[in-house]
C-alpha positions in Angstrom: -123.7 140.0 132.0 -125.7 138.1 129.2 -128.0 140.9 129.1 -125.2 143.7 129.3 -123.5 142.2 126.0 -127.0 141.8 124.1 -127.6 145.4 124.9 -123.6 146.5 124.0 -124.6 144.0 120.4 -127.6 145.6 119.6 -126.4 149.1 120.0 -123.3 148.1 117.7 -125.6 146.6 115.2 -127.9 149.8 115.1 -124.6 152.2 114.6 -123.6 150.0 112.0 -127.1 150.1 110.1 -127.1 153.8 110.6 -123.7 154.2 109.2 -124.6 152.1 106.0 -127.9 153.9 105.7 -125.9 157.1 105.8 -123.9 156.1 103.2 -126.2 155.2 100.9 -126.6 157.6 97.7 -129.6 159.6 98.7 -132.5 159.9 95.7 -133.1 163.6 95.8 -136.6 164.6 96.3 -138.2 167.3 94.0 -139.6 170.5 94.9 -141.2 172.1 92.1 -141.7 176.0 91.8 -145.2 176.9 91.9 -145.1 180.6 92.8 -148.0 180.1 95.4 -147.0 183.1 97.5 -148.9 186.0 97.1 -146.3 188.0 98.9 -143.1 187.5 97.3 -140.9 185.7 94.6 -138.1 184.2 96.9 -136.8 180.9 96.9 -136.7 180.9 100.6 -140.5 181.3 101.1 -141.7 177.6 101.0 -145.2 178.4 99.6 -143.8 179.2 96.3 -142.8 175.6 96.1 -145.3 172.7 95.9 -145.5 171.1 99.3 -144.9 174.5 100.7 -141.2 173.6 101.4 -138.2 175.0 99.9 -135.7 172.8 98.3 -132.5 171.7 100.5 -128.9 170.5 99.5 -130.2 167.2 99.0 -133.3 168.5 96.9 -134.1 169.0 92.8 -135.1 172.3 92.2 -137.5 172.1 89.2 -139.1 174.7 87.1 -141.4 173.2 84.7 -144.0 176.4 84.9 -147.0 173.8 85.2 -148.5 176.4 87.8 -149.9 180.0 87.6 -150.0 183.2 90.1 -147.4 184.9 92.2 -146.6 188.2 93.1 -144.7 189.3 89.9 -147.3 188.3 87.4 -148.7 185.5 85.4 -146.4 182.5 86.2 -148.5 179.8 83.8 -146.5 178.2 81.3 -145.3 181.4 79.6 -143.3 183.4 82.0 -141.9 182.6 85.4 -140.0 184.9 87.8 -137.8 183.5 90.9 -135.6 185.3 93.3 -132.6 183.6 95.2 -132.7 185.9 98.0 -130.4 183.8 100.2 -127.1 181.8 99.7 -128.7 178.4 98.4 -127.5 174.7 97.6 -129.6 172.3 96.0 -128.3 168.8 94.5 -130.0 169.5 90.9 -131.7 172.3 89.2 -133.8 171.5 86.3 -135.9 173.8 83.8 -138.1 172.2 81.5 -138.1 168.6 82.7 -139.6 165.8 80.7 -143.0 166.2 80.6 -143.0 169.9 80.8 -144.8 172.3 79.1 -143.8 173.0 75.5 -142.5 176.7 75.8 -141.3 177.9 79.3 -139.6 181.2 80.2 -137.8 181.8 83.4 -136.3 184.7 84.7 -133.9 183.9 88.0 -132.6 186.9 90.1 -129.9 186.4 92.4 -129.9 189.1 95.2 -126.5 190.9 95.5 -123.6 188.5 97.2 -125.9 185.7 97.0 -124.5 182.0 95.8 -126.6 179.5 94.2 -125.0 176.1 94.2 -125.7 173.2 92.7 -124.0 170.3 94.0 -125.0 167.6 92.0 -125.3 163.7 93.0 -122.1 162.1 92.3 -123.6 160.1 89.5 -121.6 160.9 86.4 -124.3 159.4 83.8 -125.3 162.2 82.0 -129.1 161.2 81.7 -129.0 161.8 85.4 -127.4 165.2 84.8 -127.2 167.9 87.7 -128.3 171.0 86.0 -130.6 170.4 83.0 -132.6 172.6 80.5 -135.1 170.9 78.3 -133.5 167.4 78.2 -136.3 165.0 77.5 -135.5 161.3 77.7 -139.2 160.1 76.7 -139.0 157.6 74.0 -142.3 158.3 72.7 -141.9 162.3 73.2 -142.8 164.1 69.9 -143.6 168.0 68.9 -141.0 170.6 70.5 -139.9 171.8 73.7 -138.3 175.1 74.2 -137.3 176.9 77.6 -135.6 180.3 77.7 -133.7 180.8 81.2 -132.3 184.6 82.3 -130.2 184.5 85.4 -129.1 187.9 86.5 -127.6 189.4 89.6 -124.4 190.4 91.4 -123.9 187.2 92.5 -122.6 183.7 92.1 -124.1 180.7 90.2 -121.9 177.4 90.8 -122.5 174.1 89.4 -120.8 171.2 90.9 -118.4 171.8 93.9 -114.9 173.4 93.6 -112.4 170.3 92.9 -114.8 167.8 91.8 -115.7 166.7 88.0 -118.9 164.5 89.2 -121.7 166.9 88.2 -122.9 167.3 84.5 -124.5 170.2 82.9 -126.8 169.8 80.3 -128.6 172.0 77.8 -131.0 170.5 75.3 -130.5 166.9 75.1 -132.2 164.1 73.3 -130.9 160.4 74.2 -129.6 158.2 71.2 -131.3 155.0 72.0 -132.8 153.6 68.9 -136.5 154.1 68.5 -136.6 157.7 69.9 -139.4 159.6 68.2 -138.8 162.9 66.3 -139.4 165.2 69.4 -137.2 168.4 69.2 -135.3 170.4 72.6 -134.3 174.0 72.1 -132.7 175.9 75.8 -131.6 179.3 75.6 -129.2 180.1 78.5 -128.5 184.1 79.2 -126.4 184.9 81.9 -125.1 188.1 80.8 -126.5 189.8 83.5 -124.8 187.8 86.3 -121.7 188.5 87.4 -119.8 185.3 88.1 -120.7 181.9 86.7 -118.6 178.5 87.7 -118.8 175.0 86.6 -117.0 171.7 88.2 -118.4 169.2 86.0 -117.6 166.0 84.2 -119.6 167.0 81.3 -120.3 170.2 79.8 -122.8 169.7 76.7 -125.4 171.7 74.9 -127.5 170.5 72.2 -127.5 167.0 71.7 -129.8 165.5 69.4 -130.4 161.7 69.5 -132.0 159.2 67.1 -134.2 159.7 63.9 -135.0 163.1 63.1 -134.7 164.7 66.6 -133.4 167.9 67.0 -131.4 169.8 69.7 -130.5 173.6 69.8 -129.2 176.0 72.2 -128.0 179.6 72.7 -126.0 180.5 75.5 -124.6 183.6 76.8 -122.1 183.4 79.9 -121.8 185.5 82.8 -119.3 188.7 83.1 -116.8 186.0 84.7 -116.5 182.5 83.9 -114.8 179.5 84.7 -115.6 176.2 83.5 -113.6 173.3 84.7 -114.8 170.2 82.9 -113.4 166.6 81.5 -115.2 167.3 78.2 -117.0 170.4 77.1 -119.4 169.4 73.9 -121.3 172.5 72.0 -123.4 170.8 70.0 -123.6 167.1 68.9 -125.6 164.6 67.3 -126.1 160.8 67.2 -128.2 159.9 64.1 -130.3 162.8 63.4 -129.5 165.9 61.3 -127.9 168.7 63.6 -129.3 171.8 64.0 -128.1 175.3 62.8 -127.5 178.9 64.2 -126.1 177.7 67.8 -124.2 180.0 69.9 -122.0 180.0 72.7 -121.4 183.7 73.8 -118.3 184.5 76.0 -118.2 187.1 78.9 -115.8 189.4 80.1 -113.4 186.9 81.5 -113.9 183.3 80.5 -111.5 180.1 81.4 -112.6 177.0 80.1 -110.3 174.1 81.4 -111.4 170.9 79.7 -109.3 168.2 78.3 -111.7 168.0 75.3 -113.3 171.5 73.8 -116.0 170.9 70.8 -117.4 173.7 68.9 -119.7 172.3 66.6 -119.5 168.2 66.9 -121.5 165.8 64.9 -124.1 167.5 62.4 -124.4 170.8 64.6 -123.4 174.4 63.9 -122.0 176.0 66.7 -120.6 179.6 66.6 -118.6 180.5 69.9 -117.4 184.2 70.1 -117.3 187.3 72.6 -120.7 188.6 73.4 -121.2 192.5 72.2 -120.7 195.4 74.2 -117.6 193.8 76.7 -114.5 195.7 77.4 -111.3 193.7 76.9 -112.9 190.4 77.0 -110.5 187.4 77.5 -110.6 183.8 77.0 -108.3 181.1 78.6 -108.2 177.5 77.3 -106.2 174.6 79.3 -106.7 170.9 80.0 -108.8 170.0 83.0 -106.3 170.4 85.5 -105.9 174.1 84.3 -102.1 173.6 83.5 -101.6 171.4 80.3 -102.8 171.3 76.7 -106.2 170.8 75.7 -107.7 169.1 72.4 -109.7 171.5 70.5 -112.2 170.3 67.7 -113.9 172.8 65.7 -116.8 171.7 63.2 -115.8 168.1 63.9 -118.4 165.8 62.2 -117.5 162.3 62.7 -120.6 160.9 61.5 -121.7 159.7 58.1 -123.6 161.9 57.2 -125.2 164.4 54.5 -125.6 167.3 56.5 -122.9 170.2 56.1 -122.3 171.6 59.7 -120.1 175.0 60.5 -118.2 175.5 63.7 -116.4 178.8 64.5 -114.3 179.8 67.4 -113.8 183.9 67.0 -111.9 185.9 69.3 -111.5 188.9 67.4 -113.2 191.0 69.7 -110.8 190.2 72.9 -107.9 188.4 73.8 -107.4 184.4 73.9 -104.7 182.7 75.6 -105.0 178.9 74.9 -102.3 175.7 75.4 -104.0 173.0 73.1 -102.5 169.7 72.1 -104.2 168.2 69.0 -106.5 170.8 67.2 -108.7 169.5 64.1 -110.7 172.1 62.1 -113.4 170.8 59.8 -113.6 167.0 59.6 -116.1 164.9 58.0 -116.0 161.0 58.2 -118.0 159.7 55.1 -121.5 160.7 53.3 -122.4 163.4 50.9 -122.1 166.2 53.5 -119.1 168.0 54.7 -118.0 170.3 57.6 -116.8 174.1 57.9 -114.5 174.9 60.8 -112.9 178.3 61.6 -110.6 179.2 64.4 -110.5 183.2 63.9 -108.2 184.7 66.6 -107.7 188.1 68.2 -105.0 189.6 70.5 -103.4 186.8 72.7 -101.0 183.6 72.7 -102.0 180.3 71.4 -99.9 177.0 71.6 -100.4 174.0 70.1 -98.6 170.6 69.6 -100.5 169.7 66.3 -103.4 170.7 63.9 -105.4 169.2 61.0 -107.4 171.2 58.9 -110.2 170.1 56.9 -109.9 166.4 57.3 -112.2 164.7 54.4 -111.9 161.1 55.6 -110.4 160.6 59.1 -112.1 157.2 59.1 -114.0 156.7 56.1 -114.0 158.0 52.5 -115.7 161.1 51.7 -117.7 161.3 48.6 -116.8 165.0 48.5 -113.7 166.3 50.3 -114.2 169.7 49.0 -116.8 170.3 51.3 -114.8 169.9 54.0 -113.3 173.1 55.1 -110.6 174.2 57.6 -109.5 177.9 58.4 -107.2 179.6 60.8 -106.9 183.2 60.8 -105.0 185.8 62.8 -106.3 189.1 62.8 -104.5 191.4 65.4 -101.3 192.7 65.7 -100.5 191.1 68.8 -101.7 187.7 67.8 -99.1 184.7 68.6 -99.8 181.5 67.5 -97.1 178.9 68.1 -97.3 175.3 66.6 -94.6 173.0 67.7 -95.5 170.4 65.5 -97.3 170.5 62.1 -100.0 171.6 60.4 -101.6 169.2 57.8 -104.4 169.4 55.3 -106.5 166.8 55.5 -107.8 166.1 51.9 -110.4 169.0 51.8 -109.7 172.8 51.1 -107.5 174.4 54.0 -106.7 178.2 54.6 -104.1 179.9 56.6 -104.4 183.5 56.7 -102.1 185.4 59.2 -103.7 189.0 58.3 -101.4 190.5 61.5 -99.5 188.8 64.2 -97.0 186.4 64.0 -97.1 182.4 63.5 -94.6 179.9 64.2 -94.6 176.2 63.0 -92.0 173.8 64.3 -93.2 171.3 62.0 -94.5 170.9 58.5 -97.0 173.0 56.7 -99.4 171.7 54.1 -102.3 173.8 53.2 -104.6 174.8 50.1 -104.3 178.7 50.2 -102.1 180.5 52.1 -102.3 184.5 53.0 -99.9 186.2 55.5 -100.2 190.3 56.0 -103.5 191.4 54.7 -104.3 195.0 55.2 -102.9 195.5 58.7 -102.4 198.3 60.9 -99.9 201.1 60.8 -96.3 200.2 61.2 -97.5 196.3 62.1 -95.1 193.6 61.6 -96.7 190.0 60.6 -94.7 187.0 60.4 -94.9 183.4 59.2 -92.2 181.0 60.3 -91.9 177.5 59.1 -88.9 175.5 60.1 -90.3 171.7 59.3 -89.1 169.4 56.5 -92.1 170.1 53.7 -93.9 173.2 53.3 -96.8 172.7 50.3 -99.0 175.3 49.2 -101.8 174.2 46.8 -101.8 171.1 44.7 -101.8 170.3 41.0 -105.4 169.1 41.2 -106.2 172.4 42.6 -103.9 175.3 42.4 -104.6 178.3 44.5 -103.8 181.6 45.6 -100.7 182.7 47.6 -100.7 186.4 48.8 -98.6 187.9 50.9 -98.3 191.8 52.0 -101.6 192.9 50.5 -103.8 195.9 50.8 -107.5 195.8 50.1 -109.9 198.7 50.3 -109.7 201.9 52.0 -107.1 201.7 55.0 -107.7 205.2 55.7 -105.9 208.3 55.0 -102.5 208.2 57.0 -99.8 208.7 54.6 -96.3 206.5 54.6 -97.1 204.1 57.1 -95.5 201.0 56.4 -96.7 197.4 57.2 -93.8 194.9 57.6 -94.6 191.3 56.3 -92.1 188.1 56.5 -92.6 184.4 55.4 -89.7 182.6 56.6 -89.2 179.2 55.1 -85.2 179.5 55.4 -85.1 176.6 57.8 -87.5 174.2 55.8 -86.1 171.7 53.4 -88.8 171.6 51.0 -91.2 174.0 49.7 -93.9 173.1 47.0 -96.4 175.6 45.8 -98.9 174.8 42.8 -100.8 178.4 42.3 -103.1 180.4 40.2 -101.1 183.3 41.0 -98.3 184.4 43.5 -98.5 187.6 44.9 -96.4 189.7 46.9 -96.8 193.3 47.9 -100.0 194.2 46.3 -102.4 196.8 46.3 -105.7 196.9 44.6 -105.7 200.6 44.8 -109.3 200.9 46.3 -109.5 203.9 48.7 -106.8 207.0 49.9 -104.0 206.8 52.0 -100.3 205.5 51.5 -100.1 202.6 53.7 -98.2 200.1 52.0 -96.7 196.4 52.8 -93.1 195.7 52.2 -92.7 192.2 52.1 -89.8 189.8 52.9 -89.7 185.9 51.6 -87.1 183.6 52.8 -87.8 180.0 50.6 -86.6 176.9 51.6 -83.6 175.2 50.6 -85.3 173.3 48.1 -88.2 175.0 46.4 -90.7 174.8 43.4 -93.3 177.2 42.9 -95.5 176.5 39.5 -98.2 179.2 38.7 -99.8 181.1 35.8 -98.3 184.5 37.1 -96.2 185.7 39.8 -96.1 189.4 40.8 -93.6 190.9 43.2 -94.8 194.1 44.0 -97.7 196.2 42.7 -100.3 199.1 43.2 -102.3 200.7 40.7 -103.2 204.1 42.4 -101.9 204.4 46.0 -99.5 203.3 48.7 -96.6 201.6 46.8 -94.3 199.4 48.4 -90.4 199.9 47.6 -88.9 197.5 50.3 -90.0 193.8 49.0 -87.4 191.0 49.0 -88.0 187.4 47.6 -84.6 185.4 48.6 -84.0 182.1 47.3 -82.9 178.7 48.9 -80.0 176.5 47.4 -81.9 175.2 44.6 -85.3 177.2 43.5 -87.6 176.3 40.4 -90.0 178.4 39.2 -92.6 177.2 36.6 -94.4 180.4 36.0 -95.7 182.0 32.8 -95.3 185.7 33.8 -93.2 187.0 36.3 -93.1 190.6 37.5 -90.3 191.7 40.0 -91.1 195.1 40.8 -94.7 196.0 39.7 -96.3 199.3 39.3 -95.5 202.1 42.1 -93.7 199.5 43.6 -89.8 198.0 44.3 -88.8 194.6 44.8 -85.3 192.5 44.7 -84.9 189.0 43.8 -81.9 187.5 44.8 -80.5 184.3 47.0 -79.9 183.6 50.7 -76.3 182.5 49.9 -73.6 182.1 47.0 -73.7 178.9 45.0 -77.4 178.6 44.8 -79.4 177.8 41.3 -82.6 179.3 40.2 -84.4 177.7 37.2 -87.3 179.5 35.5 -89.4 177.8 32.9 -92.8 178.4 31.8 -96.0 176.9 33.8 -95.7 173.7 32.0 -92.2 173.0 33.1 -88.9 172.6 31.2 -89.2 173.1 27.7 -91.9 176.0 27.9 -90.9 179.7 28.0 -91.9 182.4 30.7 -92.2 186.2 30.3 -90.0 187.9 32.8 -90.6 191.8 33.5 -88.1 193.5 36.0 -89.4 196.8 36.8 -92.7 197.2 35.1 -95.2 200.2 35.7 -98.3 199.7 33.9 -100.7 202.8 34.9 -100.0 206.6 34.9 -99.0 207.7 38.1 -96.3 210.1 39.6 -94.4 207.1 41.0 -92.7 204.5 39.3 -91.4 201.0 39.9 -88.1 199.4 40.9 -87.1 195.6 40.2 -83.9 194.0 40.9 -82.9 190.4 40.1 -79.2 189.6 41.4 -77.8 186.5 40.4 -74.1 187.4 41.8 -72.3 184.6 43.2 -75.2 182.2 41.9 -76.5 180.3 39.1 -79.8 181.3 37.0 -81.0 178.8 34.5 -83.9 180.2 32.4 -86.2 179.7 29.2 -87.3 182.8 28.5 -90.0 184.4 25.8 -89.6 187.9 26.6 -87.2 189.6 29.0 -88.2 193.4 29.7 -86.0 195.4 32.1 -87.5 198.4 32.8 -91.0 199.4 31.2 -93.8 202.1 31.7 -96.2 204.3 30.2 -95.2 207.9 29.1 -97.7 209.4 31.5 -96.0 207.9 34.3 -94.2 210.9 35.5 -91.6 209.2 37.8 -88.8 207.1 37.1 -89.2 203.6 36.5 -85.9 201.0 36.6 -85.0 197.4 36.2 -81.8 195.9 36.7 -80.7 192.2 36.1 -77.4 190.6 37.3 -76.5 187.3 35.4 -73.5 185.5 36.8 -73.5 182.0 36.3 -75.9 179.4 34.0 -77.6 179.4 31.2 -80.2 182.0 30.1 -82.2 181.2 26.5 -84.2 183.8 25.8 -86.0 185.0 22.7 -85.9 188.8 23.3 -84.0 191.3 25.9 -85.6 194.9 26.0 -84.1 197.3 27.8 -85.9 200.5 29.2 -89.2 200.6 27.2 -91.9 203.3 26.7 -95.1 201.5 25.7 -96.2 205.0 24.2 -94.6 208.1 23.1 -93.4 211.2 24.8 -90.8 212.5 27.2 -92.3 212.2 30.7 -90.1 210.7 33.7 -87.5 208.1 32.9 -87.0 204.7 31.9 -84.0 202.8 32.6 -83.3 199.0 31.8 -79.8 197.2 32.8 -78.3 194.2 32.1 -75.3 193.3 34.0 -73.5 189.9 32.4 -70.7 189.2 34.4 -70.4 185.1 33.6 -72.5 182.2 32.3 -73.9 181.6 29.0 -76.5 184.1 27.4 -78.5 182.8 24.0 -80.4 185.6 22.9 -82.4 186.1 19.9 -82.6 190.1 19.8 -81.0 192.3 22.7 -82.5 195.8 22.2 -83.4 199.4 23.5 -87.1 199.7 24.1 -89.3 201.7 22.1 -89.0 205.2 23.0 -85.6 204.7 25.3 -83.8 208.1 25.1 -86.6 210.1 24.5 -85.6 212.0 27.9 -81.8 212.4 28.6 -82.2 210.3 31.8 -83.2 207.3 30.0 -81.2 204.2 30.0 -80.8 201.0 28.2 -77.3 199.3 29.1 -75.8 196.0 28.3 -72.8 196.0 31.0 -70.7 192.9 29.9 -68.0 191.7 31.7 -67.6 187.9 31.7 -69.7 185.1 30.1 -70.5 183.7 26.9 -72.9 185.3 24.4 -74.7 184.0 21.3 -76.8 186.6 20.0 -78.7 187.0 16.8 -79.3 190.6 16.7 -77.9 193.1 19.2 -79.9 196.7 18.3 -77.5 198.9 19.7 -73.8 199.5 20.7 -72.0 196.3 21.9 -69.4 197.0 24.6 -67.6 194.2 25.5 -65.0 194.3 28.4 -64.9 190.6 29.0 -66.4 187.1 28.2 -67.0 185.6 25.1 -69.0 186.7 22.0 -69.8 183.6 20.0 -72.2 184.5 17.3 -75.4 182.5 16.6 -75.7 179.3 17.6 -72.6 177.2 16.6 -71.6 178.5 14.2 -73.9 181.3 13.0 -74.4 185.1 12.9 -74.5 188.0 14.9 -75.8 191.5 13.7 -75.0 194.7 15.7 -76.9 197.7 15.1 -74.2 200.2 16.3 -70.6 200.0 17.2 -68.7 197.1 18.7 -65.8 197.7 21.1 -63.9 195.2 22.3 -61.6 195.7 25.2 -58.6 193.9 26.4 -59.2 190.5 27.8 -62.5 190.1 25.9 -62.9 187.2 23.3 -64.5 187.1 19.9 -64.6 183.1 19.3 -65.2 182.1 15.7 -66.2 178.5 15.4 -65.4 176.8 12.2 -66.4 173.8 10.6 -67.1 174.7 6.9 -66.5 177.5 4.4 -70.1 179.1 4.3 -70.2 182.4 6.2 -72.3 182.2 9.1 -75.9 182.6 8.8 -79.0 181.5 10.9 -80.7 180.4 7.6 -78.4 177.6 6.6 -79.8 174.3 6.9 -76.9 172.3 7.4 -75.7 174.4 10.0 -72.2 173.9 8.3 -69.8 177.1 8.1 -68.2 179.9 10.3 -69.3 182.7 12.5 -69.4 185.8 11.5 -70.4 189.3 12.9 -72.0 192.0 10.7 -71.7 195.6 12.6 -73.5 198.5 10.9 -71.0 200.8 12.8 -67.5 200.9 13.7 -65.4 198.2 15.2 -62.7 198.3 17.5 -60.9 194.9 18.8 -58.2 195.2 21.3 -58.9 192.0 22.9 -58.8 188.3 21.3 -59.8 186.7 18.1 -59.9 183.0 18.6 -60.6 180.6 16.0 -61.6 177.2 17.0 -62.3 174.0 14.4 -65.4 172.0 15.5 -66.9 169.1 14.5 -63.6 167.4 13.0 -63.1 169.9 10.6 -60.2 170.6 9.1 -58.6 173.0 6.4 -55.9 174.2 4.3 -55.1 177.5 3.0 -58.2 179.6 3.5 -59.6 182.9 4.2 -62.9 183.6 6.3 -64.5 187.2 6.4 -65.6 186.5 10.5 -66.6 190.6 10.9 -67.6 193.5 8.9 -68.2 197.0 9.9 -67.7 200.5 8.7 -64.5 200.6 9.9 -62.4 197.8 12.0 -59.7 198.9 14.0 -57.4 196.1 15.8 -55.9 197.9 18.8 -52.7 197.5 20.0 -53.7 194.6 22.4 -55.4 192.7 20.1 -54.4 189.1 20.0 -55.1 186.2 17.6 -55.5 182.9 19.5 -55.5 179.7 17.2 -54.2 177.1 19.5 -57.8 175.7 19.4 -57.4 175.8 15.2 -53.8 174.6 14.5 -52.8 171.7 13.2 -49.5 170.2 11.7 -47.5 173.6 10.3 -50.8 175.5 9.7 -50.3 179.2 10.3 -53.3 181.6 11.2 -53.2 185.5 10.6 -55.7 188.3 10.1 -56.0 191.1 7.7 -58.4 193.9 7.1 -59.8 194.6 3.7 -62.3 197.1 1.9 -65.5 195.6 1.6 -68.9 194.5 3.4 -70.3 197.2 5.2 -66.9 199.1 4.5 -64.2 197.0 5.8 -63.9 193.5 6.5 -62.0 191.6 9.2 -60.5 188.4 7.5 -58.7 185.3 9.2 -56.4 183.6 7.1 -54.9 180.0 7.6 -51.9 179.1 5.3 -49.6 176.3 4.8 -45.7 177.7 5.1 -43.1 176.3 2.3 -41.3 173.2 3.3 -37.5 173.0 3.3 -36.4 173.1 -0.5 -39.0 175.4 -1.6 -42.0 172.9 -2.4 -45.8 173.7 -1.1 -46.7 171.2 1.2 -50.3 170.0 1.4 -52.4 170.1 4.7 -52.8 166.6 6.2 -56.7 166.6 5.3 -55.2 167.4 1.7 -58.3 170.1 0.9 -57.6 173.7 -0.3 -60.6 176.0 0.2 -61.5 179.6 -0.3 -64.1 181.1 1.8 -66.7 182.6 0.3 -66.9 186.5 0.8 -70.0 188.0 2.0 -71.3 190.2 -0.7 
């Protein structure tokens, strides 16, 4: 019985030992290709490997090209060929191992239908990677190792078992330990002739340089169909050494990148990811490692203190991208004298992201030169859709958002240096940018920039009457601030032929402030003018701009408000106290077309400090019709000169029309005049349509028809000169302010006197003459010459209102006498006799006679 128990125990112990041995991690034996067969290049032919045994599932297949000979030619240290002739699984696949020849080239052909599987050893340490091209871990390595591997075939190459992330994929890597020498490694992997590539890995990395001056570069061309499932995809990286430039990651026809983190240009290394040439409708899909969530995307992410200036580019313009992203960083530089330049250029497809930071100049340090940090997002296709649920933020460097075509929505804030929406574009495209966060900021006081919305550059073809619709919608945002060199909307540089044009709509935020040297709303020098541009203002808008053009050459633009009760303030670029020039409908080139400009303040308030307000202007050689219309309903406009309908040179060609609709508010003007040449053509118009509001004008150089409102000459008191007739309708008011006996004249130094109107033609008054005493002035008997004209007629509805001038028992009347320009309208104040027939004195006790104007 004891012997039996001993035997049983011994067998049990042997089983335990065997099981233990079975579970120990295997150390893969190496099979090195030596192309020893004189018959073929097949992997299954044992004599092609040293030891004359083909590698199996627990082996490492190594190609370092130290052997010569073979059926297909010279397989020495220069060129190697091998054929995977049957389904093959190895634990590791290594090209250019540590200590390999300096320059190696390999061509691996997979026979049709074959799968080459690299399982990996379940060791997640990247130093012990499972697919390796030129990873040299030797600390004393110097010189250069370069390996080129081409894998072709209507077959499948897979690294890592499906559903796992334990294998590692490494191309061109040096370690990051201190003391590593300056050896360089370069890997070129070309799978463009392969049908299917799949990687199920922990880390997919290429181009990692280590310490000192060691360099690591790569070029990768993926297969026709590719799936990379990885925890981390790291294309280009450095630890301490200066990075390399010119690295490429070329996508195939179908590409799925599932990774929690994707770097395109990391550290000091420059990388471009784009579709390979010659593909038909290629696609790229990006998600997290699980394939269902959002990945983090970092482009030109230089998180090292460095003097390098790496570039990272993700360019999908040749195909379609569908990506779900969490955090996106484009262009980051921590510290030092270098920088980073990142670009995300999108073609067709849909991208969603939670948040984006562009041009981060000091993510964890202080950048010595933040302008060297650049970040760019660009949409280039009509079917581009980019949706950001959070914010796009400028990180302190130079950021650019350019939506050439397609649609972008931003649910949070937008801060960017340069914004362009609707550049060129295809026929009948619709391009839009919608921002609904709290703050939208473009440019800065220290670095003003260009804001372009709806612009054509160059020759877009010979088609006619093609319209590109562009929308910038900030109406859901709270604040919009722009510091610009120029604000251009619906512009065309005139190059090339064709009539494709941009019609642009801008809906501003509730509170908007734009500071610029110039704002051009619509302009084309030669071809394809756009007549549907709109700038719609929010509740409070301030334009600090030296020159504003609403409806430039061969274009039409309307400026109005999103809702009644809003306010527009216009100043020069330096802000309040500085005057702007405003042109509404300005054609500057000779063309058959004209320009159309409209500023509609109906129901809202306009406060403006202007030098020139020119409404409708063109050269004579412009044969079409140019017109401008402005409606002013409330607020205060202080302007030196208003010009209505102007020809900049003599002639009768075409028509020029300028109309100012004055329905409310206060208008202070030095001169209001028809433009030179207006009336040369019978269709010309210079119209001042006045139905409400208060007018202070020094010189009105045409007939003034007052159908409402208040005429208050000059500046309290002052004089208005009307070159033409003056017609005052029933309900209109001529208000005479009086604080002395000097007739109103701008030259009066003390500003004491009374208002006066000098009419060169006839005057017909059928409204109200209102006398107002100001500055505490009181008078006894007096006569004030308040208007002169060739003839003065008081209509049947004429009324004198002295309620604001009456005191005690004074009586105010009017009379017309000869003099002045022919006749004078006088305002007379007298004191009636008291009971008993004795003339009373005024309460202020002074009698005066007004000096009459000679």
